[in-house]
N, C-alpha and C positions, 0 to 999 in steps of 0.2 A: 822486217820491212814489208809493207803491204801497198797493191794498188788494186785498184778499182776504175773501171772505163765506163761511162755512160754516154747516151746520145741524145742530143738536144738540136735548137736550132736560132739563130740570129735573125733577124730582120734587117735588108740592105733595099730599101726600097719597099717594092711591091712583091720581093722576092726575100726566101728564109733560107740561106744558106746550111748546111749541117756543120754541128760545132761537137767536138768530142769533148766530153768533161773529165778529166783525167784526175783522179784522186790519189795521192800517196802520204802515206805515214811513214815516217822513220825515227828514229830516236834522236835525245837533244831535249833542248829545253823546248819548252811546249810554245808554239807560233803559230801562226794561221796567217799563208800567203795565197794571194791571189795573180796568176799572171796570165799572160793572153790578150794583153791590149783592152782590160776592162774599165770602163768608165766608173764614175765616182760613186753610182747606184749601183752598180756590180760589187763594188769592193765593199760598201756598206754591207752587203750580203753576209759578212762575217759574223756580224753581229745577230742578224737575223738568225742565221741557220744555227748557231750555236744555242739561242734561247728557244726556238723551235726544237732541237733534239732534245734537249735538258727538259721543258716543258710537256714533251712526249715519252718520257720516262724512259729515255735511252740514255747511255752514257756518251758525254761528249769526252773522246779520248785525250789526255793529257799529254800529245804527241805533238812532231814537227810535222805541221799539215801543210802539203802542197797542191794547190788545184792549178791547172792548166788548161785554159780554155783555148783549144785547137779548132783552127789556124790562128798561128799568133798574128797576122798580118789583118784578120777581120777584127773592126771594132764591135765590142760587145756592150750593149746597152740593158737598161731595164734591170726588173727584179725576177726577169723571167729563169734565170739559170739556179734560184734558190732550192729548188726542187731538186732538180739533179746533184749538186752540191751535198744536200744534206745526205742523198741517198748513198752517194760515194764514198763519205765519211763513215758512213753504217755498213757499207759493205765492207769498206777496206779494214774495218777495225771487227768485221766477222760479226756484227749483230743481227746480218740479215743475209741471206745468202746471194752469192754471185749467179746463180742459174740461171734465172730468166732476165738478167737485164738487159742483154743484147738483143731481146725478141721485142725491147720499148722504147721510144723515146718520151722524154720528159719534158715538161714546162710547168712552171708555177711559181709565183712569188708566196712567201713564208711570211706568216705574221709572228709574232713572238710567243704564242701559243702552241704554234705548230698547225693552225689552220691555213689552208690555201685561199690566196685572194686571184683573183681573175686578171689576166693579162691582155696585153695589146698583140692585134695578129695572130690569133689562134686561126683563122682560117686559113690565112696565107701560109702559115706552116703546116696545116694539113692537108694544102694544095701540092706545097713543094715534097712532101713526104707522098703522096700519091702518084708524082711524076718521077721520083727518082725512088725505085726501089732499090733496096741494097742487095748486093749478089752475096749469097753464100757459097758455100763448099759448093764446088762443079758447077758454079755460074747461074744458082738456082735462085730466084728472088725470093728474097725474105722480106714476107709483110710484117713490119712493125707495128704494133700496137700503140696509139699516141695519147698518154697518161696527162691529162691536164686538168683545172679546177672545173669544177661542176658547173660554174656560172659561164663557162665557155663551151661546153659540151656541144649545146645548141647549133652554135655557131661551125665549129670544127665539122659536125656531122653532115653539114651540106656537100661535103665535098664525099661523090660516092668511090667506093672502093677502100677508104679509109677505117679501121678500127680504131674508134674513141673510146678511152676508159676514163668517164671524169669520176674525179675523187674530190673531197671535202678537208679530208686532214693530210697529213703526215703519215699519221696511225695506218689509216686506210691503204696507201699505197704500201707501207710495209705489211700489212698484213695480207695483200695480195701477191706481193712478191715471196712471200714466207711460205704461201699456202701450196700444198702437196697438189702436184698434177697429174693425172692419167698419164700412165705412160704402158708403151709395148715392153712387157715383161718377158722374156724369153728365157726358158731352161733348159739344159740339155735333153735333147729328144731321145726317147727308148729305142727309137726305129735304129738309132745306131748302133744298136746291140746285136749281134748276130749270133744265132743260136739261142742257147739259154732259155728254152722254150717253158721248162719249168718256174726256174727264177722270174720271168717275165709273168709267168700267170702269176704267182705269189704275188710280188708287187702288186698288180692291178687288182686282186681282192684285196688286198690290205689296204690300198688307196681307197677304192670304194668304200669299204666297212668301217675306214678309220680304224684300222688295225695297228698296231706294233709289230716291226718285223725284227730276227734276229739273223743275220746270215752267217753262216761258220763253214771255213773252207780254206785251203793253203794258200799263199800267196799267189797272184796272178790268176785267179778264177772269175775273175769278171767282177768281185762283191762291190769295189769303189766306183766302177762303171754304172753299176745297176743302183746303188744308194745315190748317185749324183744325178740321177735321173728320176728318183721317187717323187720329188717336190713338181716335176711338172705333170704328175697325173692326179694331183690334188686340186681342188677348187679354188677358187680366188680368196685370198683373205678377208674376212670380213672388217668393219671398222674396229671391232672390238680386238680381234685378233692384232691386226696390225698394231693398233697402239699397244697392246700387250707385251708383242716381241721388240718395238722400238724402243720402250720405257726401259727394258730389261738393257739393251744393246747402248742405251745414252747411259748407262752405269757404267759401262766399261772404259779402258785408258782411251780407245779410238772414240768412243762416241758415236751416234747414231746418226748415217748420211742420210739427207731427204730424199735422195736419190736410191734409196732402196727402198722408199715406203711400198708397204703390201707385196715386197719380194720374200718369199719364205726363207727365213736363215739356212745354212748349210754350214756345218763342221765337218771336219774330217780329223780328228785327232789321232795322234800315232798309237801303234801300239803297244809302246812302252809309257804312255800316260797312265799316272797314278789316278786311284778314284777322287783323292785329293784336288788333282790338277785339274780333273773332268768336272767336279761338283763347285769348286770353289770354297772358300773359307780366309783363313788367317784373321790377326788381330783385329783390322778392319776389313769385314767382310767383303770380297770381292766376287764377281763372277768368272766360274771356272770356263769350261768348254762347253757347259750346258744351256740351253735357253728354251723358252717355250717355242713350239709350231716351229723346230727345225729337226733334222733328222741326221744322227750322228752314223758314223762308217769307221767299225772299230776293224781293223786291219789284223791277220792272223788267226 
């Protein structure tokens, strides 16, 4: 079972109350149900969303799909929830990442081809978003970006302090949510090592010159601790290096995690690991412990 939660807004007069779009995929006969006091226009979004997902070259899951528009006592009207429902289905079926969903609010009607059509009330929704910032952990205001059709961007941008992200198609929104973002990459710090001046100096020289290192010594002398801090001495990965490392990681059983983009992989195989286990192989060739742009630590 999979669940995705996105944010959107309804219209109630000149107000635009927040709505949570919860999408749940379960096993069972394929079905598509929308609950949460939807009117006819919202119920008809099932057909628009299905066609838009398929025509955008995604897979529409043959699962039991339940969409809940919360709060349940608030009437929901128009096709403004199409975009959020489609993204929720793609996220719940793991076709797009969940990572950045909570940093956005979504509104937009979908055509059968996956294009976004303008909606009513974009200005009211942007105004409500600016007046009611969401509190994240530690009661810190979370400034969500507002994703909506390009035709509504100028209207919503009149509200100062609101980040408006216009889009023309479902694919554009998915590309934005799937793109890697700059992250604060942190590695273990060499300052944690006390003593070992010769080993520390060797690490610094090897990192500066792009050399390999082989550390030999009895257990407990600090080889692992030093090796874990080696990536932090190296420069940031280039795009080519990051793509190369990510491509290798994507072939492993765990796959590549987008949150590890441009983070230098580190492996610490056990000292009893065989050469075959480290290099990989088998009838269907698989990666072992070895991957480009990483540093292995062999104990003992």
